[in-house]
C-alpha positions as a Python dict, from the first residue, in 0.01 Angstrom:
ca = {
    (1, 'M'): (0, 0, 0),
    (2, 'K'): (107, 356, -70),
    (3, 'L'): (55, 680, 118),
    (4, 'L'): (32, 1032, -25),
    (5, 'I'): (114, 1308, 223),
    (6, 'V'): (-21, 1648, 120),
    (7, 'V'): (186, 1892, 323),
    (8, 'D'): (23, 2220, 428),
    (9, 'F'): (-163, 2289, 105),
    (10, 'Q'): (-352, 2562, 288),
    (11, 'N'): (-490, 2894, 169),
    (12, 'D'): (-237, 3109, 354),
    (13, 'F'): (51, 2936, 171),
    (14, 'I'): (-122, 2951, -167),
    (15, 'S'): (-281, 3296, -196),
    (16, 'G'): (-295, 3424, 161),
    (17, 'T'): (-40, 3596, 383),
    (18, 'L'): (249, 3369, 275),
    (19, 'G'): (121, 3289, -73),
    (20, 'F'): (335, 3308, -385),
    (21, 'P'): (261, 3261, -758),
    (22, 'K'): (422, 2916, -797),
    (23, 'A'): (198, 2777, -521),
    (24, 'L'): (-112, 2865, -722),
    (25, 'E'): (16, 2654, -1011),
    (26, 'L'): (22, 2335, -802),
    (27, 'E'): (-348, 2308, -718),
    (28, 'T'): (-472, 2109, -1018),
    (29, 'G'): (-180, 1866, -1009),
    (30, 'I'): (-217, 1800, -636),
    (31, 'S'): (-592, 1752, -674),
    (32, 'D'): (-536, 1505, -959),
    (33, 'K'): (-273, 1313, -762),
    (34, 'I'): (-513, 1279, -466),
    (35, 'K'): (-777, 1137, -702),
    (36, 'T'): (-525, 889, -846),
    (37, 'Y'): (-429, 763, -500),
    (38, 'K'): (-790, 726, -393),
    (39, 'A'): (-889, 548, -716),
    (40, 'R'): (-618, 289, -646),
    (41, 'G'): (-736, 244, -287),
    (42, 'D'): (-422, 399, -140),
    (43, 'D'): (-419, 629, 162),
    (44, 'V'): (-399, 1009, 168),
    (45, 'L'): (-289, 1217, 467),
    (46, 'F'): (-312, 1594, 501),
    (47, 'T'): (-93, 1799, 733),
    (48, 'Y'): (-222, 2132, 860),
    (49, 'D'): (14, 2403, 974),
    (50, 'T'): (-176, 2520, 1281),
    (51, 'H'): (-120, 2833, 1486),
    (52, 'Y'): (-321, 3033, 1737),
    (53, 'D'): (-374, 3397, 1829),
    (54, 'N'): (-44, 3400, 2023),
    (55, 'Y'): (157, 3308, 1710),
    (56, 'L'): (370, 3624, 1715),
    (57, 'D'): (484, 3535, 2069),
    (58, 'T'): (612, 3191, 1965),
    (59, 'Q'): (967, 3110, 1859),
    (60, 'E'): (855, 3074, 1497),
    (61, 'G'): (651, 3394, 1514),
    (62, 'K'): (952, 3589, 1634),
    (63, 'R'): (1155, 3467, 1334),
    (64, 'L'): (871, 3484, 1080),
    (65, 'P'): (646, 3765, 1204),
    (66, 'I'): (368, 3706, 953),
    (67, 'T'): (52, 3568, 1108),
    (68, 'H'): (-68, 3265, 914),
    (69, 'C'): (-269, 2943, 940),
    (70, 'I'): (-460, 3050, 1251),
    (71, 'K'): (-682, 2755, 1340),
    (72, 'D'): (-1036, 2768, 1200),
    (73, 'T'): (-971, 3068, 973),
    (74, 'W'): (-989, 3077, 593),
    (75, 'G'): (-608, 3079, 576),
    (76, 'W'): (-590, 2756, 779),
    (77, 'E'): (-825, 2568, 546),
    (78, 'L'): (-710, 2347, 261),
    (79, 'A'): (-733, 2477, -96),
    (80, 'D'): (-1090, 2465, -229),
    (81, 'S'): (-1013, 2191, -483),
    (82, 'I'): (-906, 1948, -210),
    (83, 'K'): (-1103, 2084, 86),
    (84, 'G'): (-1367, 1810, 79),
    (85, 'D'): (-1125, 1524, 26),
    (86, 'S'): (-1125, 1261, 292),
    (87, 'G'): (-812, 1118, 440),
    (88, 'Y'): (-608, 1121, 755),
    (89, 'K'): (-551, 1465, 904),
    (90, 'I'): (-263, 1575, 1124),
    (91, 'T'): (-233, 1922, 1273),
    (92, 'K'): (109, 2053, 1366),
    (93, 'N'): (238, 2376, 1515),
    (94, 'T'): (589, 2335, 1385),
    (95, 'F'): (755, 2248, 1055),
    (96, 'G'): (757, 1871, 1099),
    (97, 'A'): (456, 1680, 1231),
    (98, 'P'): (550, 1483, 1544),
    (99, 'D'): (226, 1284, 1513),
    (100, 'L'): (331, 1179, 1163),
    (101, 'F'): (619, 983, 1311),
    (102, 'S'): (382, 795, 1544),
    (103, 'F'): (135, 732, 1263),
    (104, 'L'): (402, 590, 1032),
    (105, 'K'): (563, 376, 1303),
    (106, 'N'): (230, 197, 1345),
    (107, 'T'): (140, 156, 976),
    (108, 'F'): (349, -5, 703),
    (109, 'Y'): (358, 152, 359),
    (110, 'E'): (577, 30, 77),
    (111, 'E'): (590, 386, -58),
    (112, 'I'): (530, 730, 91),
    (113, 'E'): (502, 1025, -146),
    (114, 'L'): (499, 1391, -44),
    (115, 'V'): (361, 1696, -225),
    (116, 'G'): (266, 2042, -100),
    (117, 'L'): (421, 2348, 57),
    (118, 'V'): (679, 2478, 129),
    (119, 'S'): (956, 2258, -15),
    (120, 'N'): (1247, 2400, 184),
    (121, 'I'): (1062, 2412, 515),
    (122, 'C'): (770, 2177, 587),
    (123, 'V'): (804, 1935, 295),
    (124, 'V'): (1166, 1853, 376),
    (125, 'S'): (1090, 1832, 750),
    (126, 'N'): (811, 1581, 695),
    (127, 'A'): (1005, 1386, 433),
    (128, 'V'): (1282, 1333, 689),
    (129, 'I'): (1024, 1225, 946),
    (130, 'A'): (879, 976, 695),
    (131, 'K'): (1225, 838, 612),
    (132, 'T'): (1309, 807, 982),
    (133, 'A'): (981, 644, 1084),
    (134, 'S'): (965, 410, 783),
    (135, 'P'): (1324, 330, 684),
    (136, 'Q'): (1220, 38, 461),
    (137, 'A'): (963, 238, 265),
    (138, 'R'): (1049, 420, -54),
    (139, 'V'): (1005, 790, 25),
    (140, 'V'): (935, 1011, -276),
    (141, 'V'): (890, 1384, -331),
    (142, 'D'): (719, 1496, -650),
    (143, 'A'): (925, 1803, -743),
    (144, 'S'): (656, 1922, -983),
    (145, 'L'): (403, 1940, -698),
    (146, 'T'): (604, 2126, -437),
    (147, 'A'): (750, 2476, -442),
    (148, 'S'): (913, 2757, -250),
    (149, 'S'): (902, 3132, -292),
    (150, 'D'): (1281, 3104, -321),
    (151, 'E'): (1363, 2897, -631),
    (152, 'D'): (1730, 2864, -535),
    (153, 'L'): (1643, 2714, -195),
    (154, 'H'): (1387, 2489, -364),
    (155, 'E'): (1651, 2339, -594),
    (156, 'K'): (1902, 2303, -309),
    (157, 'V'): (1654, 2124, -83),
    (158, 'L'): (1568, 1879, -361),
    (159, 'D'): (1941, 1797, -377),
    (160, 'V'): (1958, 1758, 1),
    (161, 'M'): (1658, 1524, 6),
    (162, 'A'): (1810, 1317, -275),
    (163, 'G'): (2122, 1288, -61),
    (164, 'L'): (1904, 1146, 218),
    (165, 'Q'): (1785, 869, -18),
    (166, 'I'): (1452, 1038, -78),
    (167, 'D'): (1361, 987, -443),
    (168, 'I'): (1288, 1310, -630),
    (169, 'I'): (1054, 1257, -925),
    (170, 'N'): (936, 1495, -1199),
    (171, 'R'): (1220, 1736, -1141),
    (172, 'G'): (1214, 2003, -1407),
    (173, 'T'): (873, 1892, -1537),
    (174, 'K'): (513, 1982, -1473),
    (175, 'N'): (226, 1744, -1420),
    (176, 'E'): (-43, 1823, -1674),
}
């Protein structure tokens, strides 16, 4: 069985307070990939970057003083095209999802694929968690379905993940 992890594909990262043009381009491809996984009977898991009204007082808020993904706001919600999709849901208040590690330790997948935002922050953090929790699974990142507002960091983090034996697919291509 395979697992698709959709990392933080939330409104604030797409067109909200931390949105950027490349993120908007990913929506159709991510939606299609979710449908493909579900049609095969594979699992889908969504991570939600989750903050509260005290965000600016947190360690992250002091380093990135842009309020985003406040629980139960529009910015916290998934993109409209995937909003109604069912699957596992994990909230997290940091880059990597600690509960993802526990989930993966208790469930065997032959392959774990990650898509979503942002490649050089939350995608890489959760890819490392997946690789650590499931060392025998093939961990994959679809480079055409993840992005960063900094293209240079995006390319560098794909190299770093490849160095960690995370397979990078569709690098330099777009899913149509």
